[in-house]
PDBQT receptor file of N, H, CA, C and O in Angstrom, charges set to zero:
ATOM      1  N   UNK A   1      86.565   3.274  92.842  1.00  0.00    +0.000 N 
ATOM      2  CA  UNK A   1      85.196   2.315  93.696  1.00  0.00    +0.000 C 
ATOM      3  C   UNK A   1      84.882   3.258  94.151  1.00  0.00    +0.000 C 
ATOM      4  O   UNK A   1      85.362   4.293  93.690  1.00  0.00    +0.000 OA
ATOM      5  N   UNK A   2      83.544   3.353  95.718  1.00  0.00    +0.000 N 
ATOM      6  H   UNK A   2      83.154   2.512  96.093  1.00  0.00    +0.000 HD
ATOM      7  CA  UNK A   2      82.965   4.188  96.196  1.00  0.00    +0.000 C 
ATOM      8  C   UNK A   2      83.503   4.458  97.403  1.00  0.00    +0.000 C 
ATOM      9  O   UNK A   2      84.596   3.982  97.709  1.00  0.00    +0.000 OA
ATOM     10  N   UNK A   3      82.708   5.364  98.351  1.00  0.00    +0.000 N 
ATOM     11  H   UNK A   3      81.820   5.751  98.102  1.00  0.00    +0.000 HD
ATOM     12  CA  UNK A   3      83.263   6.221  99.397  1.00  0.00    +0.000 C 
ATOM     13  C   UNK A   3      83.520   5.369 100.296  1.00  0.00    +0.000 C 
ATOM     14  O   UNK A   3      84.485   5.450 101.056  1.00  0.00    +0.000 OA
ATOM     15  N   UNK A   4      82.414   4.183 100.295  1.00  0.00    +0.000 N 
ATOM     16  H   UNK A   4      81.631   4.117  99.678  1.00  0.00    +0.000 HD
ATOM     17  CA  UNK A   4      82.596   3.006 101.175  1.00  0.00    +0.000 C 
ATOM     18  C   UNK A   4      83.188   1.976 101.505  1.00  0.00    +0.000 C 
ATOM     19  O   UNK A   4      82.977   1.024 102.256  1.00  0.00    +0.000 OA
ATOM     20  N   UNK A   5      84.155   2.392 100.659  1.00  0.00    +0.000 N 
ATOM     21  H   UNK A   5      84.326   3.165 100.048  1.00  0.00    +0.000 HD
ATOM     22  CA  UNK A   5      85.357   1.438  99.693  1.00  0.00    +0.000 C 
ATOM     23  C   UNK A   5      87.155   2.313  99.866  1.00  0.00    +0.000 C 
ATOM     24  O   UNK A   5      88.256   1.832  99.600  1.00  0.00    +0.000 OA
ATOM     25  N   UNK A   6      86.973   3.032 100.144  1.00  0.00    +0.000 N 
ATOM     26  H   UNK A   6      86.079   3.423 100.360  1.00  0.00    +0.000 HD
ATOM     27  CA  UNK A   6      87.634   4.153 100.538  1.00  0.00    +0.000 C 
ATOM     28  C   UNK A   6      89.229   3.833 101.613  1.00  0.00    +0.000 C 
ATOM     29  O   UNK A   6      89.174   3.904 102.841  1.00  0.00    +0.000 OA
ATOM     30  N   UNK A   7      90.703   3.451 100.757  1.00  0.00    +0.000 N 
ATOM     31  H   UNK A   7      90.748   3.394  99.759  1.00  0.00    +0.000 HD
ATOM     32  CA  UNK A   7      91.455   3.077 101.871  1.00  0.00    +0.000 C 
ATOM     33  C   UNK A   7      92.298   4.097 102.462  1.00  0.00    +0.000 C 
ATOM     34  O   UNK A   7      92.550   5.116 101.821  1.00  0.00    +0.000 OA
ATOM     35  N   UNK A   8      92.633   3.963 103.312  1.00  0.00    +0.000 N 
ATOM     36  H   UNK A   8      92.429   3.135 103.833  1.00  0.00    +0.000 HD
ATOM     37  CA  UNK A   8      92.973   5.093 104.306  1.00  0.00    +0.000 C 
ATOM     38  C   UNK A   8      94.180   5.280 103.991  1.00  0.00    +0.000 C 
ATOM     39  O   UNK A   8      94.825   4.279 103.681  1.00  0.00    +0.000 OA
ATOM     40  N   UNK A   9      94.939   6.779 103.972  1.00  0.00    +0.000 N 
ATOM     41  H   UNK A   9      94.415   7.593 104.224  1.00  0.00    +0.000 HD
ATOM     42  CA  UNK A   9      96.034   7.049 103.744  1.00  0.00    +0.000 C 
ATOM     43  C   UNK A   9      97.458   5.980 103.677  1.00  0.00    +0.000 C 
ATOM     44  O   UNK A   9      98.213   5.637 102.768  1.00  0.00    +0.000 OA
ATOM     45  N   UNK A  10      97.391   5.764 104.715  1.00  0.00    +0.000 N 
ATOM     46  H   UNK A  10      96.777   6.043 105.454  1.00  0.00    +0.000 HD
ATOM     47  CA  UNK A  10      98.493   4.649 104.914  1.00  0.00    +0.000 C 
ATOM     48  C   UNK A  10      98.810   3.224 104.345  1.00  0.00    +0.000 C 
ATOM     49  O   UNK A  10      99.921   2.694 104.372  1.00  0.00    +0.000 OA
ATOM     50  N   UNK A  11      97.920   2.806 103.942  1.00  0.00    +0.000 N 
ATOM     51  H   UNK A  11      97.018   3.236 103.920  1.00  0.00    +0.000 HD
ATOM     52  CA  UNK A  11      97.445   1.803 103.320  1.00  0.00    +0.000 C 
ATOM     53  C   UNK A  11      97.952   1.642 101.828  1.00  0.00    +0.000 C 
ATOM     54  O   UNK A  11      98.277   0.640 101.192  1.00  0.00    +0.000 OA
ATOM     55  N   UNK A  12      97.893   3.250 101.430  1.00  0.00    +0.000 N 
ATOM     56  H   UNK A  12      97.629   4.064 101.947  1.00  0.00    +0.000 HD
ATOM     57  CA  UNK A  12      97.732   2.905  99.780  1.00  0.00    +0.000 C 
ATOM     58  C   UNK A  12      99.571   3.582  99.688  1.00  0.00    +0.000 C 
ATOM     59  O   UNK A  12     100.453   3.217  98.910  1.00  0.00    +0.000 OA
ATOM     60  N   UNK A  13      99.632   4.440 100.574  1.00  0.00    +0.000 N 
ATOM     61  H   UNK A  13      98.916   4.737 101.205  1.00  0.00    +0.000 HD
ATOM     62  CA  UNK A  13     101.296   4.730 100.746  1.00  0.00    +0.000 C 
ATOM     63  C   UNK A  13     102.438   3.328 101.472  1.00  0.00    +0.000 C 
ATOM     64  O   UNK A  13     103.668   3.314 101.513  1.00  0.00    +0.000 OA
ATOM     65  N   UNK A  14     101.852   2.709 101.764  1.00  0.00    +0.000 N 
ATOM     66  H   UNK A  14     100.853   2.720 101.731  1.00  0.00    +0.000 HD
ATOM     67  CA  UNK A  14     102.289   0.884 101.646  1.00  0.00    +0.000 C 
ATOM     68  C   UNK A  14     102.138   0.400 100.169  1.00  0.00    +0.000 C 
ATOM     69  O   UNK A  14     103.148   0.034  99.568  1.00  0.00    +0.000 OA
ATOM     70  N   UNK A  15     101.094   0.385  99.649  1.00  0.00    +0.000 N 
ATOM     71  H   UNK A  15     100.274   0.682 100.137  1.00  0.00    +0.000 HD
ATOM     72  CA  UNK A  15     100.946  -0.393  98.309  1.00  0.00    +0.000 C 
ATOM     73  C   UNK A  15     101.829   0.599  97.328  1.00  0.00    +0.000 C 
ATOM     74  O   UNK A  15     101.926   0.077  96.218  1.00  0.00    +0.000 OA
ATOM     75  N   UNK A  16     102.773   2.389  97.436  1.00  0.00    +0.000 N 
ATOM     76  H   UNK A  16     102.694   2.813  98.338  1.00  0.00    +0.000 HD
ATOM     77  CA  UNK A  16     103.212   2.590  96.708  1.00  0.00    +0.000 C 
ATOM     78  C   UNK A  16     104.840   2.484  97.206  1.00  0.00    +0.000 C 
ATOM     79  O   UNK A  16     105.855   2.679  96.538  1.00  0.00    +0.000 OA
ATOM     80  N   UNK A  17     104.729   2.192  98.296  1.00  0.00    +0.000 N 
ATOM     81  H   UNK A  17     103.904   2.034  98.839  1.00  0.00    +0.000 HD
ATOM     82  CA  UNK A  17     106.027   2.114  98.982  1.00  0.00    +0.000 C 
ATOM     83  C   UNK A  17     107.021   0.553  98.676  1.00  0.00    +0.000 C 
ATOM     84  O   UNK A  17     108.201   0.285  98.452  1.00  0.00    +0.000 OA
ATOM     85  N   UNK A  18     105.628  -0.255  98.842  1.00  0.00    +0.000 N 
ATOM     86  H   UNK A  18     104.669  -0.037  99.024  1.00  0.00    +0.000 HD
ATOM     87  CA  UNK A  18     106.152  -1.820  98.292  1.00  0.00    +0.000 C 
ATOM     88  C   UNK A  18     106.459  -1.528  96.583  1.00  0.00    +0.000 C 
ATOM     89  O   UNK A  18     107.596  -1.421  96.124  1.00  0.00    +0.000 OA
ATOM     90  N   UNK A  19     105.306  -1.438  95.843  1.00  0.00    +0.000 N 
ATOM     91  H   UNK A  19     104.383  -1.525  96.216  1.00  0.00    +0.000 HD
ATOM     92  CA  UNK A  19     106.039  -0.656  94.196  1.00  0.00    +0.000 C 
ATOM     93  C   UNK A  19     106.670  -0.507  94.041  1.00  0.00    +0.000 C 
ATOM     94  O   UNK A  19     107.201  -1.146  93.133  1.00  0.00    +0.000 OA
ATOM     95  N   UNK A  20     107.439   0.571  94.762  1.00  0.00    +0.000 N 
ATOM     96  H   UNK A  20     107.008   1.090  95.500  1.00  0.00    +0.000 HD
ATOM     97  CA  UNK A  20     109.061   1.260  95.041  1.00  0.00    +0.000 C 
ATOM     98  C   UNK A  20     110.060  -0.093  95.317  1.00  0.00    +0.000 C 
ATOM     99  O   UNK A  20     111.194   0.080  94.871  1.00  0.00    +0.000 OA
ATOM    100  N   UNK A  21     109.899  -1.037  95.789  1.00  0.00    +0.000 N 
ATOM    101  H   UNK A  21     108.978  -1.178  96.151  1.00  0.00    +0.000 HD
ATOM    102  CA  UNK A  21     110.986  -1.505  96.250  1.00  0.00    +0.000 C 
ATOM    103  C   UNK A  21     111.018  -1.513  97.967  1.00  0.00    +0.000 C 
ATOM    104  O   UNK A  21     111.588  -2.417  98.577  1.00  0.00    +0.000 OA
ATOM    105  N   UNK A  22     110.261  -0.273  98.719  1.00  0.00    +0.000 N 
ATOM    106  H   UNK A  22     109.798   0.462  98.223  1.00  0.00    +0.000 HD
ATOM    107  CA  UNK A  22     110.976  -0.094  99.992  1.00  0.00    +0.000 C 
ATOM    108  C   UNK A  22     109.692  -0.799 100.604  1.00  0.00    +0.000 C 
ATOM    109  O   UNK A  22     108.659  -1.339 100.208  1.00  0.00    +0.000 OA
ATOM    110  N   UNK A  23     110.525  -0.400 102.135  1.00  0.00    +0.000 N 
ATOM    111  H   UNK A  23     111.364   0.039 102.457  1.00  0.00    +0.000 HD
ATOM    112  CA  UNK A  23     109.675  -1.333 103.298  1.00  0.00    +0.000 C 
ATOM    113  C   UNK A  23     108.528  -0.618 103.650  1.00  0.00    +0.000 C 
ATOM    114  O   UNK A  23     108.514   0.543 104.061  1.00  0.00    +0.000 OA
ATOM    115  N   UNK A  24     107.470  -1.424 103.458  1.00  0.00    +0.000 N 
ATOM    116  H   UNK A  24     107.482  -2.367 103.125  1.00  0.00    +0.000 HD
ATOM    117  CA  UNK A  24     106.205  -0.619 104.654  1.00  0.00    +0.000 C 
ATOM    118  C   UNK A  24     105.991  -1.273 105.411  1.00  0.00    +0.000 C 
ATOM    119  O   UNK A  24     105.611  -2.443 105.361  1.00  0.00    +0.000 OA
ATOM    120  N   UNK A  25     106.268  -0.419 106.510  1.00  0.00    +0.000 N 
ATOM    121  H   UNK A  25     106.577   0.531 106.551  1.00  0.00    +0.000 HD
ATOM    122  CA  UNK A  25     105.921  -1.549 107.823  1.00  0.00    +0.000 C 
ATOM    123  C   UNK A  25     104.350  -0.791 108.708  1.00  0.00    +0.000 C 
ATOM    124  O   UNK A  25     104.080  -0.979 109.894  1.00  0.00    +0.000 OA
ATOM    125  N   UNK A  26     103.635  -0.058 107.853  1.00  0.00    +0.000 N 
ATOM    126  H   UNK A  26     103.855   0.095 106.890  1.00  0.00    +0.000 HD
ATOM    127  CA  UNK A  26     102.208   0.175 108.446  1.00  0.00    +0.000 C 
ATOM    128  C   UNK A  26     101.441  -0.411 107.806  1.00  0.00    +0.000 C 
ATOM    129  O   UNK A  26     101.332   0.098 106.690  1.00  0.00    +0.000 OA
ATOM    130  N   UNK A  27     100.693  -1.448 107.988  1.00  0.00    +0.000 N 
ATOM    131  H   UNK A  27     100.782  -1.860 108.895  1.00  0.00    +0.000 HD
ATOM    132  CA  UNK A  27      99.439  -1.737 107.254  1.00  0.00    +0.000 C 
ATOM    133  C   UNK A  27      98.083  -1.552 108.207  1.00  0.00    +0.000 C 
ATOM    134  O   UNK A  27      96.995  -1.435 107.644  1.00  0.00    +0.000 OA
ATOM    135  N   UNK A  28      98.130  -1.540 109.008  1.00  0.00    +0.000 N 
ATOM    136  H   UNK A  28      99.014  -1.635 109.465  1.00  0.00    +0.000 HD
ATOM    137  CA  UNK A  28      97.324  -1.331 109.816  1.00  0.00    +0.000 C 
ATOM    138  C   UNK A  28      96.862  -0.336 110.476  1.00  0.00    +0.000 C 
ATOM    139  O   UNK A  28      97.640   0.607 110.623  1.00  0.00    +0.000 OA
ATOM    140  N   UNK A  29      95.502  -0.224 111.063  1.00  0.00    +0.000 N 
ATOM    141  H   UNK A  29      94.870  -0.990 110.943  1.00  0.00    +0.000 HD
ATOM    142  CA  UNK A  29      95.780   1.601 111.522  1.00  0.00    +0.000 C 
ATOM    143  C   UNK A  29      96.069   0.895 113.113  1.00  0.00    +0.000 C 
ATOM    144  O   UNK A  29      96.235   1.809 113.922  1.00  0.00    +0.000 OA
ATOM    145  N   UNK A  30      96.158  -0.294 113.673  1.00  0.00    +0.000 N 
ATOM    146  H   UNK A  30      96.024  -1.036 113.017  1.00  0.00    +0.000 HD
ATOM    147  CA  UNK A  30      96.898  -0.505 115.351  1.00  0.00    +0.000 C 
ATOM    148  C   UNK A  30      98.566  -0.347 114.935  1.00  0.00    +0.000 C 
ATOM    149  O   UNK A  30      99.479  -0.175 115.743  1.00  0.00    +0.000 OA
ATOM    150  N   UNK A  31      98.662  -0.429 113.795  1.00  0.00    +0.000 N 
ATOM    151  H   UNK A  31      97.920  -0.569 113.139  1.00  0.00    +0.000 HD
ATOM    152  CA  UNK A  31     100.676  -0.640 113.552  1.00  0.00    +0.000 C 
ATOM    153  C   UNK A  31     100.633   0.835 113.253  1.00  0.00    +0.000 C 
ATOM    154  O   UNK A  31     101.618   0.949 112.523  1.00  0.00    +0.000 OA
ATOM    155  N   UNK A  32     100.308   1.572 113.320  1.00  0.00    +0.000 N 
ATOM    156  H   UNK A  32      99.508   1.480 113.913  1.00  0.00    +0.000 HD
ATOM    157  CA  UNK A  32     100.320   3.226 113.074  1.00  0.00    +0.000 C 
ATOM    158  C   UNK A  32     100.249   3.689 114.474  1.00  0.00    +0.000 C 
ATOM    159  O   UNK A  32     101.070   4.511 114.881  1.00  0.00    +0.000 OA
ATOM    160  N   UNK A  33      99.362   3.238 115.206  1.00  0.00    +0.000 N 
ATOM    161  H   UNK A  33      98.695   2.570 114.876  1.00  0.00    +0.000 HD
ATOM    162  CA  UNK A  33      99.234   3.722 116.368  1.00  0.00    +0.000 C 
ATOM    163  C   UNK A  33     100.164   3.006 117.714  1.00  0.00    +0.000 C 
ATOM    164  O   UNK A  33     100.342   3.468 118.841  1.00  0.00    +0.000 OA
ATOM    165  N   UNK A  34     100.753   1.471 117.001  1.00  0.00    +0.000 N 
ATOM    166  H   UNK A  34     100.608   1.095 116.086  1.00  0.00    +0.000 HD
ATOM    167  CA  UNK A  34     101.755   1.285 118.128  1.00  0.00    +0.000 C 
ATOM    168  C   UNK A  34     103.364   2.485 117.755  1.00  0.00    +0.000 C 
ATOM    169  O   UNK A  34     104.123   2.881 118.639  1.00  0.00    +0.000 OA
ATOM    170  N   UNK A  35     103.470   2.750 116.568  1.00  0.00    +0.000 N 
ATOM    171  H   UNK A  35     102.853   2.428 115.850  1.00  0.00    +0.000 HD
ATOM    172  CA  UNK A  35     104.445   3.504 116.564  1.00  0.00    +0.000 C 
ATOM    173  C   UNK A  35     104.420   4.648 117.469  1.00  0.00    +0.000 C 
ATOM    174  O   UNK A  35     105.237   4.951 118.339  1.00  0.00    +0.000 OA
ATOM    175  N   UNK A  36     102.968   5.434 116.992  1.00  0.00    +0.000 N 
ATOM    176  H   UNK A  36     102.305   5.188 116.285  1.00  0.00    +0.000 HD
ATOM    177  CA  UNK A  36     102.836   6.798 117.606  1.00  0.00    +0.000 C 
ATOM    178  C   UNK A  36     103.197   6.728 119.259  1.00  0.00    +0.000 C 
ATOM    179  O   UNK A  36     103.486   7.753 119.876  1.00  0.00    +0.000 OA
ATOM    180  N   UNK A  37     103.144   5.335 119.929  1.00  0.00    +0.000 N 
ATOM    181  H   UNK A  37     102.910   4.503 119.428  1.00  0.00    +0.000 HD
ATOM    182  CA  UNK A  37     103.112   5.351 121.442  1.00  0.00    +0.000 C 
ATOM    183  C   UNK A  37     104.626   5.203 121.523  1.00  0.00    +0.000 C 
ATOM    184  O   UNK A  37     105.375   5.676 122.378  1.00  0.00    +0.000 OA
ATOM    185  N   UNK A  38     104.876   4.584 120.648  1.00  0.00    +0.000 N 
ATOM    186  H   UNK A  38     104.268   4.200 119.953  1.00  0.00    +0.000 HD
ATOM    187  CA  UNK A  38     106.969   4.375 121.375  1.00  0.00    +0.000 C 
ATOM    188  C   UNK A  38     107.606   5.339 121.163  1.00  0.00    +0.000 C 
ATOM    189  O   UNK A  38     108.590   5.653 121.834  1.00  0.00    +0.000 OA
ATOM    190  N   UNK A  39     106.863   6.431 119.526  1.00  0.00    +0.000 N 
ATOM    191  H   UNK A  39     106.064   6.176 118.980  1.00  0.00    +0.000 HD
ATOM    192  CA  UNK A  39     107.891   7.642 119.902  1.00  0.00    +0.000 C 
ATOM    193  C   UNK A  39     107.197   9.079 120.170  1.00  0.00    +0.000 C 
ATOM    194  O   UNK A  39     107.401  10.182 119.663  1.00  0.00    +0.000 OA
ATOM    195  N   UNK A  40     106.486   8.728 120.957  1.00  0.00    +0.000 N 
ATOM    196  H   UNK A  40     106.320   7.832 121.369  1.00  0.00    +0.000 HD
ATOM    197  CA  UNK A  40     105.762  10.273 121.139  1.00  0.00    +0.000 C 
ATOM    198  C   UNK A  40     105.040   9.864 122.675  1.00  0.00    +0.000 C 
ATOM    199  O   UNK A  40     104.112   9.080 122.871  1.00  0.00    +0.000 OA
ATOM    200  N   UNK A  41     105.910  10.791 123.806  1.00  0.00    +0.000 N 
ATOM    201  H   UNK A  41     106.664  11.429 123.647  1.00  0.00    +0.000 HD
ATOM    202  CA  UNK A  41     105.769  10.273 125.558  1.00  0.00    +0.000 C 
ATOM    203  C   UNK A  41     104.027  10.137 125.749  1.00  0.00    +0.000 C 
ATOM    204  O   UNK A  41     103.273   9.445 126.434  1.00  0.00    +0.000 OA
ATOM    205  N   UNK A  42     103.842  11.531 124.428  1.00  0.00    +0.000 N 
ATOM    206  H   UNK A  42     104.454  12.093 123.872  1.00  0.00    +0.000 HD
ATOM    207  CA  UNK A  42     101.791  11.841 125.130  1.00  0.00    +0.000 C 
ATOM    208  C   UNK A  42     101.104  10.771 124.955  1.00  0.00    +0.000 C 
ATOM    209  O   UNK A  42     100.231  10.646 125.815  1.00  0.00    +0.000 OA
ATOM    210  N   UNK A  43     101.149   9.752 124.013  1.00  0.00    +0.000 N 
ATOM    211  H   UNK A  43     101.858   9.853 123.315  1.00  0.00    +0.000 HD
ATOM    212  CA  UNK A  43     101.087   8.384 124.094  1.00  0.00    +0.000 C 
ATOM    213  C   UNK A  43     100.597   7.175 124.840  1.00  0.00    +0.000 C 
ATOM    214  O   UNK A  43      99.726   6.306 124.874  1.00  0.00    +0.000 OA
ATOM    215  N   UNK A  44     102.135   7.839 125.659  1.00  0.00    +0.000 N 
ATOM    216  H   UNK A  44     102.842   8.545 125.632  1.00  0.00    +0.000 HD
ATOM    217  CA  UNK A  44     102.378   6.754 126.767  1.00  0.00    +0.000 C 
ATOM    218  C   UNK A  44     101.022   5.657 126.952  1.00  0.00    +0.000 C 
ATOM    219  O   UNK A  44      99.830   5.940 126.831  1.00  0.00    +0.000 OA
ATOM    220  N   UNK A  45     101.636   4.325 127.283  1.00  0.00    +0.000 N 
ATOM    221  H   UNK A  45     102.604   4.095 127.381  1.00  0.00    +0.000 HD
ATOM    222  CA  UNK A  45     100.851   3.572 128.367  1.00  0.00    +0.000 C 
ATOM    223  C   UNK A  45      98.849   3.108 127.597  1.00  0.00    +0.000 C 
ATOM    224  O   UNK A  45      98.044   2.233 127.913  1.00  0.00    +0.000 OA
ATOM    225  N   UNK A  46      98.800   4.473 126.328  1.00  0.00    +0.000 N 
ATOM    226  H   UNK A  46      99.454   5.184 126.072  1.00  0.00    +0.000 HD
ATOM    227  CA  UNK A  46      97.880   4.027 125.759  1.00  0.00    +0.000 C 
ATOM    228  C   UNK A  46      97.984   2.635 124.393  1.00  0.00    +0.000 C 
ATOM    229  O   UNK A  46      99.001   2.353 123.759  1.00  0.00    +0.000 OA
ATOM    230  N   UNK A  47      96.827   2.079 124.277  1.00  0.00    +0.000 N 
ATOM    231  H   UNK A  47      96.001   2.308 124.791  1.00  0.00    +0.000 HD
ATOM    232  CA  UNK A  47      96.967   1.443 123.179  1.00  0.00    +0.000 C 
ATOM    233  C   UNK A  47      95.776   1.146 122.405  1.00  0.00    +0.000 C 
ATOM    234  O   UNK A  47      94.829   0.744 123.082  1.00  0.00    +0.000 OA
ATOM    235  N   UNK A  48      95.576   1.249 121.087  1.00  0.00    +0.000 N 
ATOM    236  H   UNK A  48      96.345   1.576 120.537  1.00  0.00    +0.000 HD
ATOM    237  CA  UNK A  48      94.915   1.615 120.097  1.00  0.00    +0.000 C 
ATOM    238  C   UNK A  48      93.496   0.543 120.338  1.00  0.00    +0.000 C 
ATOM    239  O   UNK A  48      92.399   1.002 120.020  1.00  0.00    +0.000 OA
ATOM    240  N   UNK A  49      93.585  -0.979 120.946  1.00  0.00    +0.000 N 
ATOM    241  H   UNK A  49      94.476  -1.352 121.205  1.00  0.00    +0.000 HD
ATOM    242  CA  UNK A  49      92.799  -1.303 121.102  1.00  0.00    +0.000 C 
ATOM    243  C   UNK A  49      91.991  -1.051 122.952  1.00  0.00    +0.000 C 
ATOM    244  O   UNK A  49      91.277  -1.971 123.352  1.00  0.00    +0.000 OA
ATOM    245  N   UNK A  50      92.159  -0.053 123.700  1.00  0.00    +0.000 N 
ATOM    246  H   UNK A  50      92.739   0.694 123.376  1.00  0.00    +0.000 HD
ATOM    247  CA  UNK A  50      91.743   0.547 124.448  1.00  0.00    +0.000 C 
ATOM    248  C   UNK A  50      91.347   1.840 124.285  1.00  0.00    +0.000 C 
ATOM    249  O   UNK A  50      91.080   2.468 125.309  1.00  0.00    +0.000 OA
ATOM    250  N   UNK A  51      91.269   2.271 123.439  1.00  0.00    +0.000 N 
ATOM    251  H   UNK A  51      91.486   1.761 122.607  1.00  0.00    +0.000 HD
ATOM    252  CA  UNK A  51      90.652   3.507 122.724  1.00  0.00    +0.000 C 
ATOM    253  C   UNK A  51      89.801   3.308 122.488  1.00  0.00    +0.000 C 
ATOM    254  O   UNK A  51      89.294   4.422 122.609  1.00  0.00    +0.000 OA
ATOM    255  N   UNK A  52      88.730   2.430 122.059  1.00  0.00    +0.000 N 
ATOM    256  H   UNK A  52      89.142   1.524 121.961  1.00  0.00    +0.000 HD
ATOM    257  CA  UNK A  52      87.685   1.908 121.566  1.00  0.00    +0.000 C 
ATOM    258  C   UNK A  52      86.776   2.834 120.760  1.00  0.00    +0.000 C 
ATOM    259  O   UNK A  52      87.336   3.390 119.815  1.00  0.00    +0.000 OA
ATOM    260  N   UNK A  53      85.539   3.096 120.940  1.00  0.00    +0.000 N 
ATOM    261  H   UNK A  53      85.084   2.644 121.707  1.00  0.00    +0.000 HD
ATOM    262  CA  UNK A  53      85.506   4.031 120.090  1.00  0.00    +0.000 C 
ATOM    263  C   UNK A  53      84.978   5.688 120.514  1.00  0.00    +0.000 C 
ATOM    264  O   UNK A  53      84.225   6.373 119.822  1.00  0.00    +0.000 OA
ATOM    265  N   UNK A  54      85.481   6.016 121.581  1.00  0.00    +0.000 N 
ATOM    266  H   UNK A  54      86.093   5.459 122.143  1.00  0.00    +0.000 HD
ATOM    267  CA  UNK A  54      85.725   7.024 122.602  1.00  0.00    +0.000 C 
ATOM    268  C   UNK A  54      87.063   7.608 122.657  1.00  0.00    +0.000 C 
ATOM    269  O   UNK A  54      87.087   8.836 122.727  1.00  0.00    +0.000 OA
ATOM    270  N   UNK A  55      88.135   7.017 122.640  1.00  0.00    +0.000 N 
ATOM    271  H   UNK A  55      88.115   6.019 122.583  1.00  0.00    +0.000 HD
ATOM    272  CA  UNK A  55      88.966   7.520 122.543  1.00  0.00    +0.000 C 
ATOM    273  C   UNK A  55      89.664   7.713 123.488  1.00  0.00    +0.000 C 
ATOM    274  O   UNK A  55      89.246   6.924 124.336  1.00  0.00    +0.000 OA
ATOM    275  N   UNK A  56      91.014   8.630 124.171  1.00  0.00    +0.000 N 
ATOM    276  H   UNK A  56      91.354   9.271 123.482  1.00  0.00    +0.000 HD
ATOM    277  CA  UNK A  56      91.161   9.021 125.270  1.00  0.00    +0.000 C 
ATOM    278  C   UNK A  56      92.120  10.363 125.014  1.00  0.00    +0.000 C 
ATOM    279  O   UNK A  56      92.758  10.611 123.991  1.00  0.00    +0.000 OA
ATOM    280  N   UNK A  57      92.028  11.305 126.455  1.00  0.00    +0.000 N 
ATOM    281  H   UNK A  57      91.510  11.104 127.287  1.00  0.00    +0.000 HD
ATOM    282  CA  UNK A  57      93.086  12.567 126.223  1.00  0.00    +0.000 C 
ATOM    283  C   UNK A  57      94.239  11.890 126.222  1.00  0.00    +0.000 C 
ATOM    284  O   UNK A  57      94.479  10.832 126.804  1.00  0.00    +0.000 OA
ATOM    285  N   UNK A  58      95.381  12.932 125.134  1.00  0.00    +0.000 N 
ATOM    286  H   UNK A  58      95.186  13.791 124.661  1.00  0.00    +0.000 HD
ATOM    287  CA  UNK A  58      96.822  12.505 125.170  1.00  0.00    +0.000 C 
ATOM    288  C   UNK A  58      97.707  13.083 126.326  1.00  0.00    +0.000 C 
ATOM    289  O   UNK A  58      97.291  14.241 126.277  1.00  0.00    +0.000 OA
ATOM    290  N   UNK A  59      98.305  13.088 126.974  1.00  0.00    +0.000 N 
ATOM    291  H   UNK A  59      98.643  12.147 127.014  1.00  0.00    +0.000 HD
ATOM    292  CA  UNK A  59      99.044  13.074 128.220  1.00  0.00    +0.000 C 
ATOM    293  C   UNK A  59      99.947  15.116 127.855  1.00  0.00    +0.000 C 
ATOM    294  O   UNK A  59     100.934  15.471 127.210  1.00  0.00    +0.000 OA
ATOM    295  N   UNK A  60      98.893  15.884 128.696  1.00  0.00    +0.000 N 
ATOM    296  H   UNK A  60      98.092  15.596 129.220  1.00  0.00    +0.000 HD
ATOM    297  CA  UNK A  60      99.540  17.251 128.317  1.00  0.00    +0.000 C 
ATOM    298  C   UNK A  60      98.329  17.985 127.367  1.00  0.00    +0.000 C 
ATOM    299  O   UNK A  60      98.486  19.101 126.871  1.00  0.00    +0.000 OA
ATOM    300  N   UNK A  61      97.627  17.521 127.271  1.00  0.00    +0.000 N 
ATOM    301  H   UNK A  61      97.500  16.614 127.674  1.00  0.00    +0.000 HD
ATOM    302  CA  UNK A  61      96.586  17.786 126.517  1.00  0.00    +0.000 C 
ATOM    303  C   UNK A  61      95.380  18.560 126.884  1.00  0.00    +0.000 C 
ATOM    304  O   UNK A  61      94.732  18.104 127.826  1.00  0.00    +0.000 OA
ATOM    305  N   UNK A  62      94.950  19.656 126.314  1.00  0.00    +0.000 N 
ATOM    306  H   UNK A  62      95.476  20.026 125.549  1.00  0.00    +0.000 HD
ATOM    307  CA  UNK A  62      93.982  20.500 126.820  1.00  0.00    +0.000 C 
ATOM    308  C   UNK A  62      92.600  20.348 126.460  1.00  0.00    +0.000 C 
ATOM    309  O   UNK A  62      91.734  21.212 126.599  1.00  0.00    +0.000 OA
ATOM    310  N   UNK A  63      92.438  19.116 125.955  1.00  0.00    +0.000 N 
ATOM    311  H   UNK A  63      93.142  18.414 125.842  1.00  0.00    +0.000 HD
ATOM    312  CA  UNK A  63      91.446  19.174 124.515  1.00  0.00    +0.000 C 
ATOM    313  C   UNK A  63      90.292  19.128 125.958  1.00  0.00    +0.000 C 
ATOM    314  O   UNK A  63      90.733  19.230 127.103  1.00  0.00    +0.000 OA
ATOM    315  N   UNK A  64      88.611  18.940 125.626  1.00  0.00    +0.000 N 
ATOM    316  H   UNK A  64      88.254  18.858 124.696  1.00  0.00    +0.000 HD
ATOM    317  CA  UNK A  64      88.067  19.025 126.447  1.00  0.00    +0.000 C 
ATOM    318  C   UNK A  64      87.684  20.020 127.425  1.00  0.00    +0.000 C 
ATOM    319  O   UNK A  64      86.614  20.595 127.620  1.00  0.00    +0.000 OA
ATOM    320  N   UNK A  65      89.017  20.101 128.100  1.00  0.00    +0.000 N 
ATOM    321  H   UNK A  65      89.887  19.633 127.942  1.00  0.00    +0.000 HD
ATOM    322  CA  UNK A  65      89.132  21.635 129.359  1.00  0.00    +0.000 C 
ATOM    323  C   UNK A  65      88.027  22.709 129.466  1.00  0.00    +0.000 C 
ATOM    324  O   UNK A  65      87.520  22.717 128.344  1.00  0.00    +0.000 OA
ATOM    325  N   UNK A  66      87.522  23.431 130.075  1.00  0.00    +0.000 N 
ATOM    326  H   UNK A  66      87.934  23.425 130.987  1.00  0.00    +0.000 HD
ATOM    327  CA  UNK A  66      86.341  24.370 130.489  1.00  0.00    +0.000 C 
ATOM    328  C   UNK A  66      87.435  25.764 129.672  1.00  0.00    +0.000 C 
ATOM    329  O   UNK A  66      88.585  25.444 129.371  1.00  0.00    +0.000 OA
ATOM    330  N   UNK A  67      87.111  26.752 129.477  1.00  0.00    +0.000 N 
ATOM    331  H   UNK A  67      86.177  27.012 129.722  1.00  0.00    +0.000 HD
ATOM    332  CA  UNK A  67      87.775  27.638 128.713  1.00  0.00    +0.000 C 
ATOM    333  C   UNK A  67      86.793  28.992 129.944  1.00  0.00    +0.000 C 
ATOM    334  O   UNK A  67      86.961  30.202 129.789  1.00  0.00    +0.000 OA
TER     335      UNK A  67
């Protein structure tokens, strides 16, 4: 396929896992993000939908801080 038809890595991994008879829990980016929110305190209170195109700064991050 062409680059415009590239598949996300977790989507390809899900297909591989299912082909091997394993469960694939993540088929959408939102599912991956939801799992990150549940397991990573820095993402607490965030949601995939609320990030939009601008994103958000994770708790404790120094991203964008003046140097």
